[in-house]
N, C-alpha and C positions, 0 to 999 in steps of 0.2 A: 142775629149779626150772622151775617154771609162771611164765609174762612171757605178761600181755594188757596191750591197746591197749584200756580201758574209754573206749566215748564216750556222754557221757549229755546229753542232747535239753533244752531248756525245752519245756513244755509246748505243745502243739501248732506247733511251730514246725517240724515234716519232715511234712506230711500227705500224703497219697495225688496230691494234685495237684502236688506237688512236681515241676521241670521234669526232674530229674533219677530219677524215680521213687520209691520207696517200700520198705521191706524189710518183709515179713513173716516171721514168726517159722517156722520150717521150710521154708519156699518162696524164700528167697532173695532178692533183687533182683526187683522188680515194676515193669511200667510204671504209668506215672500215669495216674490213674483219679480223675475229677472226682467222680462220683456216690458212690463211696463216702467221698471227700473232705467232700464235705456231710455226708453220713450222720455223720462224726465230728465233724463241726462242732454238726449238730445233738444230738449225745449228750453236750457236751463240758457239763462242770459249772464251767465257770469261763474266762475270756477268757484267749488266750493271750499271751505276753510271749517279753521278750526281756532279757537281763542285760545290765544296766549294768557301766561301767569298776569300781565299788565292789563290786559281786556278784562279778565276773568274780576279783577277785583274794580275793576271800570264799570261792569255790568251789576255789579252789586252795590257800589255808588249811586249809581243813577237809580236805579230801584227803591233805595234807600231815600233819594232825594225828591223822588216823585210821590213817595208815600207819604211823608211827612209836609212837603207842599201839599197836597191835595186832600191830606185829613184821613187817609189811610194810615191802617198798623202792617209793619213787614215785621213779624216774627220772625221771619229767620230766611235765609237765602245762600244757596250753595252754586256750586259751579264747577264744571269740568270742562274739559275742550271742546268740548259738541253741543252745552245745554247748558242752562241758567235755570234753575229751579228757585221760587220766592212764593215765601207762604205770607198769604194776605188776608188781612180782614179789615171788616167797615162796619160803622155803627148803624147807616142808614140803608135799610134794605131794600130801598127804592130805587138805588145805585145799582145796574147791572155788569155784572161780572166782564160783560166786554168790554165796558169800558175802563173799566181798570186793568183788564190783563192789555187793551189797545195804549193807554196813557202810557205803561213800562215798556212797553213794546216802542213804542213810538220815539219814547228819550233815550234808547239805544240804537236808534238808526239816526243821528244826528251825523252829517257830513262829516266833521270831526272826526266821529268813532271810527270812520272806516280806515283813517290811517294807524290804527293799533291793531287791525287783524292781519295774522300771519299763521304759520303753522303752529299749533299750541303742542304741549305735553301733558301728559298724565299728571294733573294738577287740582286738587281742589279747595277752597276755601270757603269756612262758613261764618258766618257772624249773627251771634245772637244777641238783637237790638235792643231788648230790654228784658229783664226778669218777672217780669209779671206774671201770674195764674195763666192758664188758656181764657178763653170768655167762656161765661157760663153759658145754659142751656143748649139747644138743641145740636147746634155745629160743634159743641167741647168735644164731644169723642172722634167725631171725623177730625176737628183739627188736633187732638193727641195723637191719634196715631199719624197722620199726615208729619207731623212735626217729628215724632220718634224715627220715622223712615228717614226723612231730609237728615236730620243730626247724628243719625247711627252711621252713616253712608260718610257723610263729612268729619264725624271724629274717625273712622278706619283710614282715611288718607289727608285727614286736615293739616293744612298750613294756614295757620290762623294769626 
């Protein structure tokens, strides 16, 4: 059973000059790079933004709606002004993670959604969507570890 912790970033919220570095596809975590961040800013098609509390609730709602509608299981989700974290599993191992990740992302890019975007504040929302045990089998340890990280962070700063 595939189990993934997906993270979605607000536009331009984690650039290469971030104090903790940045992630480059197929290269992993990279050190801070101010010249590259400046190049990204110059090439940006829009201003950076953060998620308001209302937007954060909307992100979780849409992730839950996609998972329910497509037969995936959203075990939990947490937000902050610059990120959405969604812990998702599905029974059909033939479904590629990129399809699931893309469905959740696309649901949160609808034109009506853009009206909710504005400067945010430090806010976490966490939802435990059902109380069942983590899935058995190979992915259980990864699921349990991911869930603990998501929900420990959410509990420290949660408004549920």
